[in-house]
C-alpha positions in Angstrom: 0.0 0.0 0.0 2.8 2.4 0.9 4.7 1.7 -2.3 1.7 2.2 -4.5 0.7 5.4 -2.7 4.3 6.6 -3.1 4.0 5.9 -6.9 0.9 8.1 -7.0 -1.6 5.3 -7.6 -5.1 6.3 -6.8 -6.6 3.2 -5.1 -9.7 2.9 -2.9 -8.1 1.0 -0.1 -11.5 0.7 1.7 -12.3 -2.1 -0.7 -9.3 -4.3 0.4 -10.4 -7.8 1.5 -9.1 -11.3 2.2 -10.3 -14.0 -0.3 -10.4 -16.9 2.2 -12.9 -18.1 4.8 -11.0 -16.0 7.3 -13.2 -13.2 5.9 -16.8 -14.4 6.7 -18.4 -12.0 4.2 -16.3 -13.3 1.3 -16.9 -16.8 2.6 -20.6 -16.2 2.2 -20.0 -14.8 -1.3 -18.1 -17.9 -2.4 -20.7 -20.3 -0.9 -23.4 -18.4 -2.9 -21.4 -18.7 -6.1 -20.8 -22.4 -5.6 -24.4 -23.1 -4.6 -25.7 -21.3 -7.7 -23.3 -23.1 -10.1 -24.4 -26.4 -8.5 -28.1 -25.5 -8.9 -27.4 -24.7 -12.5 -25.8 -28.1 -13.0 -22.4 -26.4 -13.8 -20.7 -28.3 -11.0 -20.8 -32.1 -11.2 -19.4 -35.2 -9.5 -17.8 -38.1 -11.2 -14.8 -40.2 -12.1 -12.3 -38.2 -14.2 -8.7 -37.6 -14.9 -6.9 -34.9 -13.0 -3.4 -33.7 -12.3 -2.6 -35.1 -8.9 0.2 -34.8 -6.3 0.7 -38.1 -4.5 2.7 -36.3 -1.7 0.0 -33.7 -1.1 -2.8 -36.3 -1.5 -5.0 -34.0 -3.6 -5.4 -32.6 -7.1 -2.7 -30.1 -8.0 -4.2 -27.2 -10.0 -2.4 -24.3 -11.6 -1.9 -22.2 -8.5 -0.6 -25.2 -6.6 2.3 -25.7 -9.0 5.9 -24.5 -9.0 6.3 -25.9 -12.6 3.9 -26.9 -15.4 1.2 -24.3 -15.1 -1.4 -24.8 -17.8 -0.6 -28.5 -18.1 -3.4 -31.1 -18.2 -3.9 -34.8 -18.8 -3.3 -36.3 -22.2 -5.1 -39.6 -22.8 -3.4 -42.4 -24.8 -4.2 -45.9 -25.7 -2.0 -48.3 -23.7 -1.2 -51.2 -26.1 -0.4 -54.6 -24.5 2.2 -56.5 -26.4 2.7 -59.9 -24.9 6.3 -61.3 -24.6 6.7 -64.5 -26.7 10.4 -65.0 -26.3 12.8 -62.9 -24.2 16.2 -61.9 -25.5 19.0 -63.8 -23.8 20.3 -60.6 -22.0 16.8 -59.9 -20.6 16.2 -63.5 -19.6 19.4 -63.6 -17.6 18.5 -60.6 -15.6 14.8 -61.5 -15.0 15.4 -64.9 -13.5 12.4 -66.4 -11.9 10.5 -63.2 -11.0 7.8 -63.8 -13.6 6.5 -66.8 -11.8 4.0 -68.0 -14.4 2.5 -64.6 -15.1 2.0 -63.1 -18.6 4.4 -60.3 -19.4 3.4 -57.4 -21.7 5.5 -54.5 -23.0 3.1 -51.6 -22.8 3.2 -48.8 -25.4 1.3 -45.5 -25.2 0.0 -44.4 -28.6 -2.2 -41.6 -29.9 -2.8 -43.6 -33.1 -4.6 -46.9 -32.3 -6.1 -47.0 -35.8 -2.6 -47.6 -37.2 -1.9 -50.8 -35.2 -2.7 -53.0 -38.2 0.6 -52.0 -39.7 3.1 -52.8 -36.8 6.4 -54.2 -38.1 8.3 -54.0 -34.8 8.5 -52.2 -31.5 11.0 -49.6 -30.3 12.7 -49.0 -26.9 15.5 -46.6 -25.9 18.7 -48.5 -25.3 19.9 -46.3 -22.4 16.5 -46.0 -20.6 15.6 -48.0 -17.5 12.6 -50.2 -17.7 10.8 -52.0 -14.8 8.7 -55.1 -14.7 5.7 -54.0 -12.6 3.1 -56.3 -11.2 -0.2 -55.2 -12.7 -2.4 -57.7 -11.0 -2.4 -61.4 -10.1 -2.0 -62.5 -13.7 -0.1 -59.9 -15.6 3.2 -58.0 -15.5 3.8 -54.7 -17.4 7.1 -53.5 -18.8 7.5 -49.7 -19.0 9.2 -46.8 -17.3 8.7 -46.1 -13.6 7.2 -42.7 -14.5 4.5 -44.5 -16.5 3.9 -47.2 -13.9 3.4 -44.5 -11.3 0.7 -42.8 -13.4 -0.9 -46.2 -14.0 -1.0 -46.9 -10.3 -3.2 -43.9 -9.7 -5.5 -44.9 -12.5 -6.2 -48.4 -11.1 -4.3 -50.0 -14.0 -1.6 -51.3 -11.7 -2.3 -52.5 -8.2 -1.8 -51.3 -5.5 -3.2 -47.9 -6.3 -0.5 -45.7 -5.1 2.6 -47.9 -5.0 3.7 -49.8 -8.2 5.6 -53.0 -7.3 8.8 -53.3 -9.4 9.8 -57.0 -9.7 12.9 -56.4 -11.8 14.7 -53.7 -13.8 16.1 -53.9 -17.3 18.1 -51.5 -19.5 16.5 -51.0 -22.9 19.6 -52.5 -24.6 18.8 -55.8 -22.8 15.3 -55.9 -24.2 16.5 -55.6 -27.9 15.7 -58.8 -29.8 12.8 -59.8 -27.6 9.9 -61.3 -29.7 6.4 -60.0 -28.8 2.9 -60.2 -30.1 1.6 -57.2 -32.1 -2.1 -56.7 -31.3 -4.3 -56.2 -34.4 -1.3 -56.2 -36.7 -1.1 -58.3 -39.9 2.2 -59.4 -38.5 1.2 -61.4 -35.4 4.7 -61.4 -33.9 7.4 -58.7 -34.2 10.8 -57.9 -32.5 11.9 -55.2 -30.2 14.4 -52.8 -31.8 16.5 -49.8 -30.7 15.4 -46.2 -31.4 17.5 -43.1 -30.5 14.6 -40.7 -30.0 12.6 -42.6 -27.3 12.1 -40.3 -24.3 11.7 -41.4 -20.6 9.6 -38.2 -20.0 6.9 -39.0 -22.5 4.7 -42.1 -22.9 5.8 -45.4 -21.4 9.3 -45.6 -23.0 7.9 -48.3 -25.3 6.9 -47.2 -28.8 4.9 -49.1 -31.4 6.3 -48.9 -35.0 4.1 -48.4 -38.0 6.6 -47.3 -40.7 4.0 -46.8 -43.4 2.4 -44.0 -41.5 5.1 -42.6 -39.1 8.2 -40.8 -40.7 10.2 -41.4 -37.5 9.5 -45.1 -37.6 10.3 -45.4 -41.3 13.6 -43.5 -41.0 14.6 -45.6 -38.0 13.7 -48.8 -39.7 15.8 -47.8 -42.7 18.8 -46.9 -40.5 18.6 -50.3 -38.8 18.5 -52.1 -42.1 21.5 -50.2 -43.4 23.6 -50.5 -40.2 22.4 -53.7 -38.5 25.9 -54.5 -37.3 26.4 -51.0 -35.9 23.1 -51.2 -34.0 23.9 -54.8 -32.8 20.8 -56.4 -34.2 20.0 -59.4 -36.3 19.0 -58.2 -39.8 16.0 -60.6 -39.7 14.5 -58.6 -36.8 14.0 -55.6 -39.1 13.0 -57.6 -42.2 9.3 -56.9 -42.2 8.2 -54.3 -44.8 5.8 -51.4 -44.2 2.2 -52.3 -44.3 -0.4 -50.0 -45.9 -2.8 -48.9 -43.2 -4.6 -45.8 -44.5 -4.8 -43.9 -47.8 -4.5 -40.2 -48.2 -5.2 -37.9 -51.3 -1.7 -36.4 -51.2 0.6 -39.3 -50.2 -1.3 -42.5 -51.1 -1.0 -45.6 -48.9 2.6 -45.0 -47.9 2.6 -41.6 -46.3 5.8 -42.0 -44.3 8.1 -43.3 -47.1 6.8 -40.6 -49.5 7.4 -37.8 -47.0 10.9 -39.0 -46.1 11.8 -39.2 -49.8 10.2 -35.8 -50.6 11.9 -34.0 -47.7 15.2 -35.8 -48.3 15.4 -37.1 -44.8 18.6 -39.2 -44.5 18.3 -40.8 -41.0 16.5 -40.7 -37.6 19.0 -38.1 -36.5 17.3 -35.5 -38.8 15.0 -34.5 -36.0 13.8 -31.1 -37.3 12.6 -32.3 -40.7 11.2 -35.5 -39.1 9.1 -33.3 -36.7 7.8 -31.4 -39.7 7.1 -34.6 -41.6 5.3 -36.1 -38.6 2.9 -33.1 -38.4 2.2 -33.3 -42.1 1.5 -37.0 -41.9 -0.8 -36.7 -38.9 -2.9 -33.9 -40.3 -3.2 -35.5 -43.7 -4.0 -38.9 -42.3 -6.4 -37.9 -39.6 -8.5 -35.3 -41.5 -8.3 -36.6 -45.0 -7.4 -40.3 -44.7 -9.5 -43.4 -45.1 -8.7 -46.9 -43.7 -7.1 -49.3 -46.1 -7.3 -52.4 -43.9 -9.2 -54.1 -41.1 -12.8 -54.1 -39.9 -13.3 -50.4 -40.7 -11.7 -50.4 -44.2 -13.0 -47.5 -46.3 -14.1 -45.5 -43.2 -12.6 -42.0 -42.6 -9.7 -42.2 -40.2 -11.3 -39.6 -37.9 -14.3 -42.0 -37.4 -12.4 -45.2 -37.3 -9.9 -44.1 -34.6 -12.3 -44.4 -31.6 -13.8 -47.6 -33.0 -10.5 -49.4 -33.4 -9.5 -48.2 -29.9 -12.7 -49.6 -28.4 -12.3 -52.9 -30.2 -8.8 -53.3 -28.8 -10.0 -52.5 -25.2 -12.9 -54.9 -25.5 -10.5 -57.6 -26.6 -8.3 -57.0 -23.6 -5.4 -55.9 -25.8 -5.4 -52.3 -24.7 -6.5 -49.9 -22.0 -7.0 -46.1 -21.5 -3.9 -44.5 -20.1 -3.3 -40.8 -19.3 -0.3 -38.7 -18.2 0.5 -35.0 -17.8 1.1 -33.3 -21.1 4.2 -31.7 -19.6 6.4 -32.0 -16.4 4.3 -30.7 -13.5 5.8 -30.1 -10.0 3.7 -29.2 -7.0 4.8 -26.4 -4.6 5.7 -29.2 -2.2 8.3 -30.5 -4.7 6.4 -33.5 -5.8 6.3 -34.7 -9.5 2.6 -34.9 -10.3 0.8 -37.7 -12.0 -2.6 -38.1 -13.7 -5.0 -39.8 -11.3 -8.4 -41.2 -12.1 -10.7 -40.3 -9.2 -14.1 -39.3 -8.1 -14.3 -35.5 -7.6 -16.3 -32.3 -7.9 -15.6 -30.5 -11.1 -16.8 -27.4 -13.0 -18.2 -28.6 -16.3 -16.2 -26.2 -18.5 -16.5 -27.2 -22.2 -20.2 -28.3 -21.8 -21.8 -27.3 -25.1 -24.4 -24.8 -23.9 -22.2 -23.2 -21.3 -19.3 -22.9 -23.8 -21.7 -21.2 -26.3 -22.6 -18.7 -23.6 -18.9 -18.0 -22.9 -18.2 -17.6 -26.6 -21.1 -15.1 -26.9 -19.6 -13.1 -24.0 -16.2 -13.1 -25.6 -17.5 -12.0 -28.9 -19.1 -9.0 -27.3 -16.1 -8.2 -25.1 -13.3 -5.8 -26.1 -9.9 -7.6 -25.8 -7.9 -4.7 -27.3 -5.8 -7.0 -29.6 -6.4 -9.9 -31.9 -3.7 -11.9 -30.2 -5.6 -11.7 -26.9 -8.9 -12.7 -28.5 -7.3 -15.6 -30.3 -5.7 -16.8 -27.0 -9.2 -16.8 -25.4 -10.7 -18.7 -28.3 -8.0 -21.3 -28.2 -8.6 -21.9 -24.4 -12.3 -22.1 -24.9 -11.7 -24.9 -27.5 -9.6 -27.1 -25.2 -10.7 -26.2 -21.6 -12.7 -29.1 -20.2 -13.9 -30.2 -16.7 -11.9 -28.4 -14.1 -11.5 -29.9 -10.6 -13.0 -27.3 -8.2 -12.4 -29.0 -4.8 -9.4 -30.1 -2.7 -9.0 -31.7 0.7 -6.8 -29.1 2.5 -5.4 -25.6 2.1 -6.9 -22.1 2.2 -10.4 -21.4 1.1 -14.1 -21.8 1.7 -15.7 -25.2 2.3 -17.9 -26.7 -0.4 -21.4 -25.9 1.0 -23.0 -29.3 0.2 -19.9 -31.4 0.8 -17.8 -29.6 3.6 -15.1 -32.3 3.6 -13.8 -30.4 0.6 -12.5 -26.9 0.1 -13.1 -24.8 -3.0 -10.0 -24.8 -5.1 -8.1 -21.5 -5.3 -8.8 -20.8 -9.0 -12.4 -21.6 -8.6 -13.2 -19.2 -5.8 -11.7 -16.1 -7.5 -13.5 -16.0 -10.8 -16.1 -13.2 -10.1 -14.5 -11.4 -7.1 -14.5 -8.3 -9.3 -18.2 -8.0 -8.4 -17.3 -8.2 -4.7 -15.2 -5.0 -4.9 -18.4 -3.1 -5.7 -19.9 -3.6 -2.2 -17.0 -4.7 0.0 -16.6 -1.3 1.6 -20.3 -1.3 2.6 -20.1 -4.8 4.1 -17.0 -4.6 6.3 -14.6 -1.9 7.4 -11.5 -4.0 7.6 -9.8 -6.4 5.2 -10.5 -9.4 7.5 -14.2 -8.8 7.6 -14.1 -8.8 11.4 -15.8 -5.4 11.7 -19.2 -4.7 10.0 -19.2 -1.8 7.5 -21.3 1.4 7.6 -24.6 -0.5 6.9 -24.2 -2.7 9.9 -24.8 -5.9 7.9 -23.4 -9.1 9.5 -22.0 -12.1 7.6 -24.9 -14.4 8.6 -27.4 -11.9 7.1 -25.7 -12.4 3.6 -27.8 -15.4 2.6 -27.9 -16.8 -0.9 -31.2 -15.0 -1.5 -29.6 -11.7 -0.5 -26.7 -12.2 -2.9 -29.1 -13.1 -5.7 -30.9 -9.8 -5.1 -27.8 -7.7 -4.9 -25.6 -9.2 -7.6 -27.8 -11.3 -9.9 -31.0 -9.2 -10.4 -32.9 -11.6 -8.3 -36.2 -11.0 -6.5 -36.3 -9.0 -3.3 -35.4 -11.3 -0.3 -38.6 -11.0 1.7 -37.2 -13.2 4.5 -34.1 -11.1 5.1 -33.8 -9.0 8.2 -31.6 -6.5 6.5 -33.4 -3.1 6.2 -34.8 -2.5 2.8 -32.9 0.7 2.4 -29.6 -1.0 3.0 -30.4 -3.8 0.5 -31.2 -1.0 -2.0 -27.8 0.7 -1.3 -25.9 -2.6 -1.8 -27.7 -3.2 -5.1 -27.3 0.3 -6.2 -23.6 0.2 -5.6 -23.2 -3.0 -7.6 -25.3 -1.6 -10.5 -23.3 1.6 -10.5 -20.0 -0.2 -11.1 -21.2 -3.2 -13.1 -20.7 -4.3 -15.7 -17.0 -3.8 -15.1 -15.4 -1.6 -17.8 -12.1 -3.4 -17.9 -10.2 -6.3 -16.2 -6.5 -6.0 -16.7 -4.3 -8.9 -16.0 -1.3 -10.9 -17.1 -1.4 -13.0 -20.3 -0.4 -16.1 -18.4 -3.8 -16.0 -16.7 -5.8 -16.4 -20.0 -5.6 -20.2 -19.8 -7.2 -20.2 -16.4 -8.3 -17.3 -14.3 -9.5 -15.0 -17.1 -11.3 -17.7 -19.1 -12.9 -18.9 -15.8 -14.1 -15.4 -15.2 -15.7 -15.4 -18.7 -17.4 -18.7 -18.0 -18.7 -17.8 -14.5 -19.9 -14.3 -15.5 -21.8 -15.9 -18.4 -23.5 -18.4 -16.0 -24.2 -16.2 -13.0 -25.0 -12.7 -14.3 -27.6 -11.4 -16.7 -26.1 -10.2 -20.0 -26.3 -6.6 -19.1 -23.7 -7.3 -16.4 -21.3 -9.2 -18.5 -17.7 -7.7 -18.6 -17.2 -5.0 -21.2 -13.5 -5.6 -21.7 -10.4 -7.6 -20.6 -6.9 -6.5 -21.3 -4.0 -8.9 -21.1 -0.4 -7.6 -20.7 2.9 -9.3 -20.9 5.5 -9.7 -18.2 7.9 -6.9 -17.2 11.6 -7.3 -18.2 14.4 -5.2 -16.8 16.9 -3.7 -19.3 16.0 -6.3 -21.9 16.3 -9.3 -19.6 13.9 -11.4 -17.5 13.8 -10.2 -13.9 15.2 -12.8 -11.6 16.6 -12.5 -8.0 19.0 -15.3 -8.8 20.8 -13.3 -11.4 20.6 -9.9 -9.6 18.5 -8.5 -12.4 15.6 -7.4 -10.1 14.0 -4.2 -9.1 11.2 -3.5 -6.6 8.7 -0.7 -7.0 10.1 1.0 -3.9 13.6 0.8 -5.2 12.6 2.4 -8.4 10.8 5.2 -6.6 13.8 5.8 -4.3 16.2 5.9 -7.3 14.3 7.9 -9.9 11.2 9.3 -8.1 7.6 8.6 -8.8 7.2 10.7 -11.9 10.2 9.4 -13.7 9.3 5.8 -12.8 5.8 6.3 -14.1 7.1 7.7 -17.4 9.5 4.8 -17.8 6.7 2.3 -17.1 4.5 4.0 -19.6 7.3 3.8 -22.2 8.0 0.1 -21.4 5.0 -1.1 -23.5 1.3 -1.8 -23.0 0.5 -4.7 -25.3 0.4 -8.4 -24.8 4.2 -8.6 -25.6 6.6 -8.4 -22.6 7.3 -4.9 -21.6 10.8 -3.6 -20.9 11.7 -1.2 -18.1 14.9 0.5 -19.1 17.3 2.4 -16.7 18.3 4.8 -19.5 14.7 5.8 -20.1 14.1 6.4 -16.4 17.3 8.5 -16.2 16.3 10.5 -19.3 12.9 11.0 -17.8 14.4 12.9 -14.9 16.1 15.3 -17.3 13.0 15.8 -19.3 10.9 16.5 -16.2 13.5 18.9 -15.0 13.4 20.7 -18.4 9.6 20.7 -18.4 9.4 22.2 -14.9 12.0 24.8 -15.8 10.0 25.8 -18.9 6.8 26.0 -16.9 8.4 28.1 -14.3 9.9 30.5 -16.9 6.4 30.8 -18.5 4.8 31.7 -15.2 7.6 34.2 -14.4 7.2 35.8 -17.8 3.4 36.1 -17.4 3.5 39.9 -17.0 4.8 40.3 -20.5 2.0 38.4 -22.2 -0.5 40.3 -24.4 -3.7 41.4 -22.7 -7.1 42.5 -24.0 -9.8 40.9 -26.1 -9.2 37.4 -27.5 -8.4 37.3 -31.2 -9.5 34.8 -33.8 -6.3 32.7 -33.2 -6.8 32.8 -29.4 -10.2 31.2 -29.9 
């Protein structure tokens, strides 16, 4: 407060308030919001994927993370490839741990419809793989990271602690013969691939060289340099199998693209990434199946059907993991858990249409900001709104849970309009000038004040005070502008759009939202660790309020990152000094100015 006042900011500090249940007025406000969303069927309960911290024992949403904000679950098809014959190196290490169980290498794929064309399977030679007990009859081979995710999705038992029976290097698995589900080649071999990542998927990769440029380039490398890669040439002898047909590339998408783009090997990662994108878009949106039960069907329609057939046959299962590395503030690497929970049904067709209507009417000041909102509205789906501990209000109908921190701060802009009338301190411990107590702020009162609801006849708040509260809200709402950081578009700001659309009549929908970039210092990111850091108070002490404000104004006001420059602040002092001097000279010379009637030019 002192720093902003020193800068010359004009802020109504009477409207300061805490946004937790420590403030009983705000607690009543959040409970009203949650109750109304629940009444409107915007909050639901059910089994769903969520980013989860095993250490914290609860969902880990954006504000609970030290890394990975904006990340969510990505759902794969876990393909079960049963081991037919182990390689000698693997068999030597495994020993007797299998104990009569079936063992499956588990690959995570986003393209189940291409499984008809498997010619082999890939692993990373330097990666570590575990044999994890899935249940009483099966063992899964994958990375520990993947097994940990599976354990929280009830794929591997026990739920929170995957049991590793043995560990193998990828190089030891090379040459293992496995079954290839749905493939025209019933049995294939495990081969080495340089680009397999431990941080994505299961560490096991299915190979469909007719459709995947990476798979085709790697297969050709292995055939050319079998001795170098220490494989039996027979393991890589199966030719690509046509799986789907596209207008541009025919039935051999990957070989055509690799040839056209002159890709020489699997090491050409940049061009392979480009080829992969071209192959996926062409195949998924324009391709038709060339093989299998759904031959002739568009790939877009066949994909979920093939997946379902594989799951029904016990050859696959649904598997999910975070789409990026996510770390909680407690330092825990998060997983995707499948769990019963309360969630806001963002993405629901009718609610999404309301949000899109609000966005279309709202001024975002730049096309970049509007496009960013539109992109979020297209992917945002089912947001967990409850957690088991932390700060916040209790979920009114299920008080064992607390309202998640990004779900209780979506419409607090409306609370500003009346907070100074409700309480006289930020904690809400002292009633405001109207003498209203927290228990008097019932859901019906909030409906009347904020949502154009009927007069609450059962309220014991004097009518004139209710009218004052409603008048204050109507005076300030709809809000003219909400200004915030661009990093909040994927959550807080889009949540605000959804919640305003659901809870307020259209005449009270926000008029504009402005997103700004982050502030750099002298062209570099501000960071305490590097010493490139400046507080507002330090800037005021060094250059004064006026020069600091000029430098901030010059730094930039778009969605791009702004840059506070020392040289601009220093120059602003000189410009201000010159301006003040000129003003003073003008005042002092006032006696010499012309007097009399105004001329045409004066007017």
